[in-house]
C-alpha positions as CSV (number, residue, x, y, z in Angstrom):
1,X,-37.2,-29.1,-79.3
2,X,-39.7,-27.2,-77.2
3,X,-39.0,-24.1,-75.2
4,X,-39.3,-26.0,-71.9
5,X,-37.1,-28.8,-73.1
6,X,-34.4,-26.4,-74.2
7,X,-34.6,-24.6,-70.8
8,X,-34.4,-27.9,-68.9
9,X,-31.5,-29.1,-71.0
10,X,-29.7,-25.8,-70.4
11,X,-30.3,-26.0,-66.7
12,X,-29.0,-29.6,-66.5
13,X,-25.9,-28.6,-68.4
14,X,-25.1,-25.6,-66.2
15,X,-25.7,-27.7,-63.0
16,X,-23.2,-30.3,-64.3
17,X,-20.7,-27.6,-65.2
18,X,-21.2,-26.0,-61.8
19,X,-20.4,-29.4,-60.0
20,X,-17.3,-29.7,-62.2
21,X,-16.2,-26.2,-61.4
22,X,-16.5,-26.9,-57.6
23,X,-14.6,-30.1,-57.9
24,X,-11.8,-28.4,-59.9
25,X,-11.8,-25.5,-57.4
26,X,-11.2,-28.0,-54.5
27,X,-8.3,-29.5,-56.5
28,X,-6.9,-26.1,-57.3
29,X,-6.8,-25.3,-53.6
30,X,-4.4,-28.2,-53.0
31,X,-2.4,-27.3,-56.0
32,X,-1.9,-23.7,-54.8
33,X,-0.7,-24.9,-51.5
34,X,2.2,-26.5,-53.3
35,X,2.8,-23.4,-55.4
36,X,3.0,-21.1,-52.4
37,X,6.8,-21.6,-52.1
38,X,7.3,-20.8,-55.8
39,X,9.2,-17.6,-56.7
40,X,6.1,-16.1,-58.3
41,X,4.6,-13.1,-56.6
42,X,6.3,-10.4,-58.6
43,X,5.2,-6.8,-57.6
44,X,5.6,-3.9,-60.0
45,X,6.3,-0.3,-59.4
46,X,3.0,1.1,-58.0
47,X,3.8,4.8,-58.4
48,X,1.2,6.8,-60.2
49,X,0.8,7.8,-62.9
50,X,1.6,4.5,-64.5
51,X,1.2,3.7,-68.2
52,X,-1.4,1.3,-69.5
53,X,-0.2,-2.3,-69.4
54,X,2.0,-1.7,-66.3
55,X,2.3,-5.0,-64.4
56,X,1.1,-4.8,-60.8
57,X,1.4,-8.4,-59.6
58,X,1.9,-12.0,-60.7
59,X,0.4,-14.9,-58.8
60,X,0.8,-18.6,-59.7
61,X,-2.6,-20.3,-60.1
62,X,-1.8,-23.7,-61.8
63,X,0.9,-26.1,-62.8
64,X,0.3,-29.3,-64.8
65,X,2.5,-31.8,-66.6
66,X,1.6,-32.8,-70.2
67,X,-0.5,-35.8,-69.1
68,X,-2.6,-33.7,-66.8
69,X,-3.1,-31.1,-69.6
70,X,-4.3,-33.9,-71.8
71,X,-6.7,-35.2,-69.2
72,X,-8.1,-31.7,-68.6
73,X,-8.8,-31.2,-72.3
74,X,-10.2,-34.7,-72.8
75,X,-12.7,-34.2,-70.0
76,X,-13.9,-31.2,-72.0
77,X,-14.2,-33.1,-75.2
78,X,-11.3,-31.3,-76.8
79,X,-8.6,-33.1,-78.9
80,X,-5.3,-33.5,-77.1
81,X,-2.9,-34.3,-80.0
82,X,-1.4,-30.7,-80.1
83,X,-0.1,-31.1,-76.5
84,X,3.6,-31.7,-76.1
85,X,4.4,-29.8,-72.9
86,X,3.1,-29.2,-69.4
87,X,2.0,-25.7,-68.5
88,X,2.3,-23.1,-65.7
89,X,-0.3,-20.4,-65.3
90,X,-0.2,-17.0,-63.5
91,X,-2.8,-14.4,-62.7
92,X,-1.6,-11.0,-63.8
93,X,-3.0,-7.8,-62.4
94,X,-2.2,-4.8,-64.6
95,X,-3.2,-1.2,-65.3
96,X,-5.6,-0.3,-68.0
97,X,-8.5,2.1,-68.6
98,X,-12.3,1.8,-68.3
99,X,-14.8,2.6,-71.1
100,X,-14.5,6.3,-70.3
101,X,-10.7,6.3,-70.3
102,X,-10.2,6.5,-66.6
103,X,-7.4,4.5,-65.0
104,X,-8.4,1.1,-63.6
105,X,-7.1,-2.4,-63.0
106,X,-7.8,-5.7,-64.8
107,X,-6.6,-9.2,-64.4
108,X,-5.8,-12.0,-66.9
109,X,-4.2,-15.4,-67.2
110,X,-0.6,-15.9,-68.6
111,X,0.2,-19.5,-69.4
112,X,3.6,-20.7,-70.3
113,X,4.8,-24.1,-71.6
114,X,7.2,-26.0,-69.4
115,X,9.4,-26.9,-72.4
116,X,10.1,-25.8,-76.0
117,X,11.9,-22.8,-77.2
118,X,13.3,-20.3,-74.7
119,X,11.8,-17.3,-76.5
120,X,8.1,-17.8,-77.1
121,X,5.5,-16.6,-79.6
122,X,2.4,-15.3,-77.9
123,X,-1.3,-16.3,-78.5
124,X,-4.0,-13.8,-77.4
125,X,-7.1,-15.8,-76.4
126,X,-10.2,-13.8,-75.7
127,X,-13.0,-15.6,-74.0
128,X,-16.8,-15.9,-74.6
129,X,-19.7,-14.6,-72.6
130,X,-19.3,-14.9,-68.8
131,X,-21.6,-13.5,-66.2
132,X,-19.8,-14.6,-63.0
133,X,-16.4,-13.0,-62.4
134,X,-15.2,-16.2,-60.7
135,X,-15.3,-18.1,-64.0
136,X,-12.9,-15.8,-65.8
137,X,-9.6,-17.5,-67.0
138,X,-7.4,-16.2,-64.2
139,X,-9.8,-17.4,-61.5
140,X,-11.7,-20.5,-62.5
141,X,-10.0,-23.6,-63.8
142,X,-12.7,-24.6,-66.3
143,X,-13.7,-24.2,-69.9
144,X,-12.2,-20.7,-70.0
145,X,-8.7,-22.2,-69.7
146,X,-9.1,-24.8,-72.5
147,X,-7.4,-22.6,-75.2
148,X,-4.7,-21.4,-72.8
149,X,-3.7,-25.0,-71.9
150,X,-4.1,-26.2,-75.4
151,X,-1.9,-23.5,-77.0
152,X,0.7,-23.4,-74.2
153,X,0.8,-27.2,-74.3
154,X,1.7,-26.8,-78.0
155,X,4.6,-24.5,-77.2
156,X,3.4,-20.9,-77.2
157,X,2.7,-18.4,-74.4
158,X,-0.9,-17.5,-74.0
159,X,-2.3,-14.2,-72.7
160,X,-6.0,-14.5,-71.8
161,X,-7.6,-11.3,-70.5
162,X,-10.5,-11.5,-68.0
163,X,-11.8,-8.2,-69.5
164,X,-12.9,-5.4,-67.3
165,X,-15.1,-6.2,-64.3
166,X,-14.4,-10.0,-64.4
167,X,-11.8,-12.0,-62.6
168,X,-10.4,-9.8,-59.8
169,X,-10.8,-6.5,-61.6
170,X,-13.1,-3.8,-60.1
171,X,-16.5,-2.7,-61.2
172,X,-19.0,-4.4,-63.5
173,X,-18.3,-6.0,-66.9
174,X,-19.2,-3.7,-69.9
175,X,-20.5,-6.6,-71.9
176,X,-19.9,-6.3,-75.6
177,X,-18.2,-3.0,-75.4
178,X,-15.7,-3.7,-78.1
179,X,-13.4,-0.7,-77.4
180,X,-12.8,-1.4,-73.8
181,X,-12.4,-5.1,-74.4
182,X,-9.6,-4.3,-76.9
183,X,-7.8,-1.9,-74.6
184,X,-7.9,-4.5,-71.8
185,X,-6.6,-7.1,-74.3
186,X,-3.7,-4.9,-75.6
187,X,-2.7,-4.0,-72.1
188,X,-2.8,-7.7,-71.1
189,X,-0.3,-8.3,-73.9
190,X,1.9,-5.6,-72.5
191,X,1.7,-7.0,-68.9
192,X,2.3,-10.5,-70.3
193,X,5.5,-9.3,-72.0
194,X,6.8,-7.9,-68.7
195,X,5.8,-11.0,-66.7
196,X,7.2,-13.5,-69.2
197,X,10.5,-11.7,-69.2
198,X,10.7,-11.8,-65.4
199,X,9.7,-15.5,-65.3
200,X,12.6,-16.3,-67.7
201,X,10.6,-17.0,-70.9
202,X,10.8,-13.8,-73.0
203,X,8.5,-13.2,-75.9
204,X,9.4,-12.9,-79.5
205,X,6.8,-10.2,-80.2
206,X,4.8,-12.3,-82.7
207,X,1.1,-12.5,-81.8
208,X,-1.5,-15.0,-82.9
209,X,-5.0,-13.9,-82.1
210,X,-8.0,-16.1,-81.4
211,X,-11.1,-16.0,-79.3
212,X,-14.5,-17.7,-79.0
213,X,-18.0,-16.2,-79.2
214,X,-17.8,-12.7,-77.6
215,X,-14.1,-13.2,-77.7
216,X,-14.1,-14.0,-81.5
217,X,-15.4,-10.5,-82.1
218,X,-12.8,-9.1,-79.7
219,X,-10.1,-11.0,-81.5
220,X,-11.0,-9.4,-84.8
221,X,-11.0,-6.0,-83.3
222,X,-7.7,-6.7,-81.5
223,X,-6.1,-7.8,-84.8
224,X,-7.1,-4.5,-86.4
225,X,-5.7,-2.5,-83.5
226,X,-2.4,-4.4,-83.5
227,X,-2.0,-4.1,-87.3
228,X,-2.6,-0.3,-87.0
229,X,0.4,-0.1,-84.6
230,X,-1.1,0.0,-81.1
231,X,2.2,-1.3,-79.7
232,X,5.4,-1.5,-81.7
233,X,6.6,-4.5,-79.7
234,X,3.9,-6.8,-81.1
235,X,3.6,-8.1,-84.7
236,X,0.2,-9.6,-85.7
237,X,0.9,-13.0,-87.4
238,X,-2.5,-14.6,-87.9
239,X,-6.2,-14.4,-86.9
240,X,-8.5,-17.3,-86.1
241,X,-11.7,-16.3,-84.3
242,X,-14.4,-18.9,-83.5
243,X,-18.2,-18.3,-83.7
244,X,-18.1,-14.6,-83.0
245,X,-21.1,-12.2,-83.1
246,X,-19.6,-10.0,-85.8
247,X,-22.9,-8.5,-87.0
248,X,-25.3,-7.6,-84.2
249,X,-27.5,-5.3,-86.3
250,X,-27.6,-7.4,-89.4
251,X,-27.7,-10.9,-88.0
252,X,-27.5,-11.6,-84.3
253,X,-30.3,-9.2,-83.1
254,X,-32.7,-10.3,-85.9
255,X,-31.9,-13.9,-85.1
256,X,-33.3,-13.3,-81.6
257,X,-36.7,-12.8,-83.1
258,X,-36.8,-15.2,-86.1
259,X,-36.0,-18.4,-84.2
260,X,-32.3,-18.9,-85.1
261,X,-31.2,-18.1,-81.5
262,X,-32.6,-20.5,-78.9
263,X,-34.8,-19.0,-76.2
264,X,-32.5,-19.6,-73.2
265,X,-29.5,-18.0,-74.8
266,X,-31.6,-15.2,-76.2
267,X,-32.9,-14.3,-72.7
268,X,-29.4,-14.3,-71.3
269,X,-27.6,-12.4,-74.1
270,X,-30.3,-9.8,-74.5
271,X,-30.7,-8.9,-70.9
272,X,-27.0,-8.9,-70.3
273,X,-26.4,-6.7,-73.3
274,X,-29.1,-4.2,-72.5
275,X,-28.1,-3.8,-68.9
276,X,-24.4,-3.4,-69.7
277,X,-24.9,-1.1,-72.7
278,X,-27.3,1.1,-70.8
279,X,-24.5,2.1,-68.6
280,X,-22.7,3.4,-71.7
281,X,-25.6,4.5,-73.9
282,X,-29.0,6.1,-73.0
283,X,-31.0,3.0,-74.1
284,X,-33.6,3.5,-71.3
285,X,-34.1,5.8,-68.3
286,X,-35.9,3.2,-66.3
287,X,-35.6,-0.6,-66.6
288,X,-39.4,-0.8,-66.9
289,X,-39.2,0.9,-70.3
290,X,-37.4,-2.2,-71.6
291,X,-38.3,-5.0,-69.3
292,X,-41.7,-6.2,-68.2
293,X,-42.4,-6.6,-64.5
294,X,-41.5,-8.3,-62.3
295,X,-38.2,-8.6,-64.3
296,X,-37.7,-4.8,-64.6
297,X,-37.1,-4.5,-60.8
298,X,-34.6,-7.3,-60.6
299,X,-32.7,-7.6,-63.9
300,X,-30.0,-5.0,-63.3
301,X,-29.0,-6.5,-59.9
302,X,-28.6,-9.9,-61.6
303,X,-25.6,-8.7,-63.5
304,X,-23.3,-7.8,-60.6
305,X,-20.7,-10.4,-61.4
306,X,-21.7,-12.6,-58.5
307,X,-24.7,-14.4,-60.0
308,X,-24.2,-17.5,-62.1
309,X,-26.0,-18.2,-65.4
310,X,-28.6,-20.6,-63.8
311,X,-29.4,-18.0,-61.1
312,X,-30.0,-15.4,-63.7
313,X,-32.1,-17.6,-66.0
314,X,-34.1,-18.8,-63.0
315,X,-35.1,-15.2,-62.2
316,X,-36.1,-14.3,-65.8
317,X,-38.8,-15.6,-68.1
318,X,-38.2,-18.4,-70.7
319,X,-38.4,-16.2,-73.8
320,X,-37.3,-12.7,-75.0
321,X,-40.9,-11.9,-75.9
322,X,-42.0,-12.5,-72.3
323,X,-39.1,-10.5,-70.9
324,X,-39.2,-7.3,-73.0
325,X,-42.1,-4.8,-73.2
326,X,-43.9,-4.9,-76.6
327,X,-42.6,-1.3,-77.4
328,X,-39.0,-2.1,-76.6
329,X,-39.2,-5.4,-78.5
330,X,-40.3,-3.4,-81.5
331,X,-37.4,-1.0,-81.0
332,X,-35.0,-4.0,-81.0
333,X,-36.5,-5.2,-84.3
334,X,-36.2,-1.8,-85.9
335,X,-33.4,-0.1,-84.0
336,X,-32.5,3.6,-84.3
337,X,-30.7,6.3,-82.3
338,X,-28.7,5.1,-79.3
339,X,-29.9,1.5,-79.6
340,X,-28.6,1.3,-83.2
341,X,-25.4,3.1,-82.2
342,X,-24.8,0.5,-79.5
343,X,-25.2,-2.3,-82.0
344,X,-23.0,-0.7,-84.7
345,X,-20.3,0.0,-82.1
346,X,-19.7,-3.7,-82.1
347,X,-20.2,-4.2,-85.8
348,X,-17.0,-2.8,-87.3
349,X,-14.6,-5.6,-86.3
350,X,-14.4,-7.2,-89.8
351,X,-14.5,-3.9,-91.7
352,X,-10.8,-3.8,-92.6
353,X,-8.1,-5.5,-94.6
354,X,-5.8,-7.8,-92.6
355,X,-2.3,-8.3,-93.9
356,X,-2.0,-11.7,-92.2
357,X,-3.7,-15.1,-92.8
358,X,-7.3,-15.2,-91.4
359,X,-9.4,-18.2,-90.8
360,X,-13.0,-18.0,-89.5
361,X,-14.5,-21.0,-87.6
362,X,-18.3,-21.6,-87.0
363,X,-20.9,-24.3,-86.7
364,X,-23.9,-24.6,-88.9
365,X,-26.1,-25.8,-86.0
366,X,-25.1,-23.0,-83.7
367,X,-28.2,-21.5,-82.1
368,X,-26.3,-19.0,-79.9
369,X,-24.4,-17.2,-82.5
370,X,-25.7,-18.3,-85.9
371,X,-23.1,-19.0,-88.7
372,X,-24.6,-16.0,-90.6
373,X,-22.4,-13.8,-88.4
374,X,-19.2,-15.5,-89.8
375,X,-20.5,-15.3,-93.3
376,X,-21.1,-11.6,-92.8
377,X,-17.6,-11.1,-91.5
378,X,-16.1,-13.0,-94.5
379,X,-18.1,-10.7,-96.8
380,X,-16.9,-7.6,-95.1
381,X,-13.3,-8.7,-95.3
382,X,-13.7,-9.6,-99.0
383,X,-15.1,-6.2,-99.6
384,X,-11.7,-4.9,-98.6
385,X,-9.9,-7.4,-100.8
386,X,-9.1,-10.0,-98.1
387,X,-10.2,-13.5,-98.7
388,X,-10.7,-15.4,-95.4
389,X,-11.5,-19.1,-95.3
390,X,-14.7,-19.9,-93.4
391,X,-14.5,-23.3,-91.8
392,X,-18.0,-24.6,-91.4
393,X,-17.8,-27.3,-88.7
394,X,-21.2,-28.7,-89.7
395,X,-23.9,-30.0,-87.3
396,X,-22.4,-28.7,-84.0
397,X,-23.9,-26.3,-81.5
398,X,-22.1,-23.2,-80.0
399,X,-19.9,-25.0,-77.6
400,X,-19.4,-27.8,-80.0
401,X,-18.0,-25.4,-82.5
402,X,-15.5,-24.3,-79.9
403,X,-14.4,-27.9,-79.0
404,X,-13.9,-28.9,-82.6
405,X,-12.2,-25.7,-83.7
406,X,-9.8,-25.1,-80.8
407,X,-7.3,-27.8,-81.8
408,X,-7.6,-26.8,-85.5
409,X,-6.7,-23.2,-84.6
410,X,-3.4,-24.6,-83.0
411,X,-2.6,-26.4,-86.2
412,X,-3.4,-23.3,-88.3
413,X,-1.1,-21.2,-86.2
414,X,1.6,-23.9,-86.6
415,X,1.2,-23.7,-90.4
416,X,1.6,-20.0,-90.4
417,X,4.7,-20.1,-88.2
418,X,6.2,-22.9,-90.1
419,X,6.4,-25.3,-87.2
C-alpha cells in the first residue's frame, strides 16, 4: 500500500469514526436527560490536604440494558457472547498527582453491571493513544468504552482512568509517561472503591488488569506496582495487556524507520511523544531543533487536547522523514542522553516477575505497534522466571488485535477467577 493510500484510508476511517462519535453524543444527551433524576451526584470531602485517590464527585454518564450493550459492541466488531448484564457508568473525579508530584485532579469511568454478585471483582482497563480529551472513556461513548461495557456486561466492575490531561482533568496529557499514568490508574482504583461502595456495589479487592496499546504498557506497569503493595486493599489476580509498546528503544522507535510502522501512525505517535516528553525531559530547546518548518511552528499547539487526529495529521507531513530534521532523525535512530532516558523510562514495564497468570495479546499484521514489542515483553518476563503466553492473533491490524482480543481477555479472567 502506498503512503498516500495509507493516509487516505486513515482519513476515511477517522471521518467515519468522527461521524459515529457525533451520533453517539447526540444519543447520550437524551440518555443523560433521563439520568438527571438518578441519585448519582456524590460529592466528597473537599478539604485540603486530601490523600491521593480521594473521590471528589460521581456523575452518571450512561445506562444500557444487556441488549443495548450487545448492539454497542457488535457495531464495533467485537464479540458479544460474554455479555450477561446491562451496565451503568459514572464519571469519577478524584485527586491524584502530576508528573512532578504536585496535587491535581483526574477523571475516569466506573462501570458497574446491573446484575450478578453483590460484591464485585474489579477490572482495571487502561486505554490506548488519544489526542482529544473528549474521547476519553468518561466523556466519549465510543471505542474507549468497549472494554468497560464488555467486562461489566460479564459481571465485573471496571475502572477506566482517562489519564492526566484527558477527559475533564486539567492540563495537557503527558503521553507515554509511565509513572504518572500508573499513579493516575492506582488512584482511579481507590476512587472506584469509594464510589462503588456508595453506589451499593462494594468491591472484593481482587483486580484484573488489562489495557490496549499505550494502555497495554500501562497495565503491565500497574500490575508491578500493585504486586509491590501500592495499596493494601487491592490484590492483583491476572494481567492481560493487548498490543502494548513495551520496548520503545529496542523495537518501537526502530520500527518507525525500518517500515514496520505505517507512515500515518508514525507521524502521529512520534510528534505526540516528542512534544509530551519534551515537557518532562530536555529533548530540545526549540521545536525547530527536532521538526522541520513549517511544522516546527505549529506542532506543539496541535497537542492541546482539543485537536482531533485528522486535524493533527492534516497539519503535518505524510512521513516521519519529512517531519523531523535530518539531525534529529539521526538522534532518534541512535538515541543517547535525555532522549534515551525518555525511551527507557517506558521500557521497564515487563522487567519483573509477576506472581499471577499473565497472557499477552498481539497481532502479526500490526503496523502501529509491531508484535516484536510483545515478544520482547515475553522475553523479559522469562528472564525473571515467568512464562507468559503470547497469543498471536494472526493477520490483523492494530485495532483488529483489540477487537479480537477483548472478548478473549474476559474469558481468560473468567478462567482465573473460576467462573
